[in-house]
Each structure stands twice: as C-alpha cells, then as structure tokens.
C-alpha positions in Angstrom: 50.5 26.6 -97.4 47.2 25.6 -98.9 44.2 26.3 -96.6 41.9 23.4 -95.8 38.4 23.7 -97.4 36.0 25.1 -94.9 33.9 22.0 -95.1 36.8 19.9 -94.0 37.8 22.2 -91.1 34.2 22.6 -90.0 33.0 19.1 -90.2 36.1 17.6 -88.7 35.3 19.8 -85.7 31.6 19.2 -85.4 31.1 16.1 -87.4 30.3 13.6 -84.6 27.7 15.9 -83.2 26.2 16.4 -86.6 26.2 12.7 -87.4 24.5 11.9 -84.1 21.7 14.4 -84.5 21.1 15.2 -88.1 18.8 12.2 -89.0 16.2 13.3 -86.5 16.3 17.1 -86.8 13.2 18.4 -88.5 15.0 20.8 -90.8 16.7 17.8 -92.3 14.4 14.8 -91.8 11.2 16.6 -92.5 12.2 19.4 -94.8 15.3 19.2 -97.0 15.5 15.5 -97.4 11.9 14.9 -98.6 12.2 17.8 -101.0 15.5 16.6 -102.5 14.3 13.0 -102.7 11.2 14.1 -104.6 13.5 15.4 -107.3 15.7 12.3 -107.3 12.8 10.0 -108.3 13.1 6.3 -109.0 16.7 5.0 -108.6 16.5 1.2 -108.9 19.3 0.0 -111.2 21.0 3.4 -111.4 24.6 4.3 -110.6 24.7 7.3 -108.3 27.4 9.6 -107.0 26.7 11.0 -103.5 28.7 14.2 -103.2 29.4 15.5 -99.7 28.0 12.3 -98.4 28.2 13.3 -94.7 27.1 10.5 -92.4 25.9 8.4 -95.3 22.1 8.8 -94.9 21.5 9.5 -98.6 23.9 6.7 -99.7 22.1 4.3 -97.4 18.6 5.4 -98.6 19.5 5.2 -102.3 21.3 1.9 -101.8 18.2 0.4 -100.1 16.1 1.7 -103.0 18.1 -0.4 -105.5 20.9 1.9 -106.7 24.6 1.3 -106.7 26.2 4.2 -104.9 29.6 5.8 -104.7 30.2 8.5 -102.1 32.8 11.1 -101.1 33.3 13.8 -98.5 36.1 16.3 -97.7 35.8 15.6 -93.9 37.7 12.7 -92.5 35.3 12.6 -89.5 32.2 12.4 -91.8 33.8 9.7 -93.9 34.5 7.6 -90.7 30.9 8.0 -89.7 29.6 7.1 -93.2 31.8 4.0 -93.2 30.4 2.9 -89.8 26.9 3.2 -91.3 27.6 1.7 -94.7 30.3 -0.9 -94.2 31.6 -2.1 -97.5 28.3 -1.7 -99.4 29.2 1.8 -100.7 32.7 2.8 -101.9 33.7 6.0 -100.2 36.5 8.5 -101.1 38.2 11.5 -99.4 37.5 14.2 -101.9 36.9 17.9 -102.2 33.8 19.0 -104.2 35.8 21.5 -106.3 38.7 19.3 -107.3 39.0 16.6 -110.0 37.3 13.4 -109.0 40.2 11.1 -109.8 38.2 8.0 -108.8 35.5 8.6 -111.3 35.5 7.9 -115.1 34.0 10.1 -117.7 30.2 9.5 -118.2 30.1 7.0 -115.4 27.0 7.9 -113.4 23.3 8.1 -114.1 22.7 10.6 -111.3 24.7 12.8 -108.9 23.4 14.3 -105.8 24.8 17.1 -103.6 22.5 17.8 -100.6 23.3 21.0 -98.6 27.0 21.0 -99.3 27.6 23.4 -102.2 27.6 26.4 -99.8 31.0 25.3 -98.5 32.8 26.0 -101.8 33.7 29.5 -103.0 33.0 28.9 -106.7 30.5 26.4 -108.2 32.1 26.3 -111.6 34.6 23.6 -111.0 32.0 21.5 -109.2 29.5 21.8 -112.1 32.2 20.9 -114.6 33.2 17.8 -112.7 29.6 16.8 -112.4 29.1 17.2 -116.2 32.2 15.2 -116.8 31.2 12.2 -114.7 27.5 12.1 -115.7 26.2 10.1 -118.7 24.6 12.2 -121.4 21.1 12.9 -120.2 22.1 12.1 -116.6 20.7 14.1 -113.8 22.2 16.2 -111.1 20.0 17.0 -108.0 21.2 19.3 -105.3 19.9 21.4 -102.5 21.4 24.6 -101.1 20.6 27.7 -99.1 17.9 30.0 -100.5 19.8 33.2 -101.6 17.1 35.5 -100.5 16.9 33.9 -97.0 20.7 34.2 -96.6 20.6 37.8 -97.6 17.7 38.6 -95.3 19.8 37.4 -92.3 23.1 38.9 -93.6 22.2 42.0 -95.6 25.6 43.7 -95.4 27.4 44.2 -98.6 26.2 43.7 -102.2 23.6 40.9 -102.8 25.3 40.2 -106.1 28.6 39.2 -104.6 29.6 35.9 -103.2 30.7 36.3 -99.5 32.0 34.0 -96.8 29.7 34.3 -93.8 30.0 33.2 -90.2 26.9 32.3 -88.3 26.1 30.5 -85.0 23.9 27.5 -85.3 22.3 26.5 -82.0 23.1 22.8 -82.3 26.5 23.0 -83.9 28.1 26.2 -82.9 30.0 28.6 -85.2 29.6 27.7 -88.9 31.0 29.3 -92.0 29.4 29.1 -95.5 29.2 31.1 -98.7 26.3 33.4 -99.5 25.8 33.7 -103.3 23.2 35.3 -105.5 20.8 33.1 -107.5 22.5 34.1 -110.7 25.8 32.5 -109.4 23.9 29.2 -108.8 22.2 29.1 -112.2 24.5 30.7 -114.8 27.5 28.4 -114.3 25.2 25.4 -115.0 24.8 26.3 -118.6 28.5 27.1 -118.9 29.2 23.5 -117.7 26.8 21.9 -120.1 24.0 21.4 -117.7 20.3 22.3 -118.3 17.9 23.2 -115.5 14.9 20.9 -115.5 13.2 21.8 -112.2 13.7 24.5 -109.5 11.9 24.1 -106.2 11.6 26.4 -103.3 11.3 23.7 -100.6 8.3 23.6 -98.3 8.5 21.5 -95.0 6.2 18.5 -94.6 3.0 18.5 -92.5 4.8 16.6 -89.8 7.3 19.5 -89.6 4.4 21.9 -89.3 2.9 19.9 -86.4 6.2 19.7 -84.5 7.5 23.2 -85.2 4.5 25.5 -86.1 6.5 28.7 -85.6 9.3 27.5 -87.8 6.8 26.3 -90.4 5.2 29.8 -90.5 8.6 31.4 -90.9 9.5 29.0 -93.8 6.2 29.9 -95.6 7.3 33.6 -95.4 11.0 33.1 -96.3 12.1 29.5 -97.3 15.5 28.3 -96.3 16.3 25.9 -99.1 16.1 25.6 -102.9 16.3 22.2 -104.6 17.3 21.8 -108.3 17.3 19.1 -110.8 19.5 19.6 -113.9 20.4 17.4 -116.9 23.6 16.9 -118.7 23.4 18.0 -122.3 
C-alpha cells in the first residue's frame, strides 16, 4: 500500500485550525510572506502556479495584483478551504508536489511559487524537474523553506549532511513532521533540473513583528528560521 504524503496526512488533520489562524500569525503574516513576496515582484499579467496553495492566501494576493493563478495542494482539507476563499476565480487541483503535474502543459507558467511546503517531500529533485518543465524559458521559481542551520540547531542528532524526517510539536498545531535537509540538498538539485539561482535571502521579520514579539525577533536575528530563493529556468 502506498503511504500518503506527510503533507496530506498532516494537513488533513490540522488543516482547519491552520486555515483559521495562519493569516494573522506573525511568523507567517509579518515574516515569511513579506520576504517571499519581495522576491516575487511585479505579477500583473503573469500566469502563476501556486504550489502547495494551502488556504489560498497567496493565490488570492497574486490574483488581486493582476495575475492569473492556478493552484494545487495535496491536502483535501486545504483545497476545500482554498475553494471557499477563491470561489471559481482560481482553478485548483489535488496534486502532490513530487508527482507529475498532469494539469499543466510544458512551458505554461511565467512564475511558480512554493511557500513553506517543500519540507514535506523527501526529495526535491522531482519537484524541481516538474517546475522546470512547466516554466517558460526565463521563468522564475520563488520558494521559502526552513533554514537548514536552524533545523539542525534544534535537532542536532545524526549527520547534518543527511536528509531526515523529524517530528516536532508546534504550540498552535500539535505534532508536525517535516524533512530536515542540508543546504546542499536544496541548492545542488536546482542546477540538475535546469534552474539557476538568482537570489538567496535569509529572511528577517518586519518591524511590526519586532514590536509584537521582541523576544522572537531577537532569536531570529541570531538564528533565522526561513530562507527564500528566486531561481530562473535556463
């Protein structure tokens, strides 16, 4: 029997709580999202793929900025919540990140985004190859993910250079599982897939985050939680 992807199992379990709270949580609203959107840039008139679309916040934001958007998620719960938010304005598909995107044509999209979802797949290579397939030449892929050094500082057992499935308790969601991987395993497969790194950002929270959560802000200045990357299809 094929095991469900951990993103599907996890977000079918906690998806409603996540969808209800994520838009106002400082780590998302005032940290990851501003950093990721800064790399996305101007989107008016562009055709965008929202990978791991979650509750549809990015799809809605990009749509409202003038893009045409297609989204997908592996969790049925998250797709339901995204459809509630977006109605029929954004086509949505039930899809795993690391399987062939049968709904998408070759060289269809100007931009693909994958905010905080790549840590739920064991190997980034099939994801990157599908992104390269569906992007137009010169198209951009913007994604955010866990900072490898931060993950290792919290879970330092084993070899830093290996990819490991971790279990961690998040105060607002309960038990979560995700993959810790070294920086090399984030970067090297990009080139193999025909993608070129344009920018690499160790995200810094906004001033509003610092005002609301000064202790967390100080911690992020010492050991940032997220990295954000913008890569181009060759």
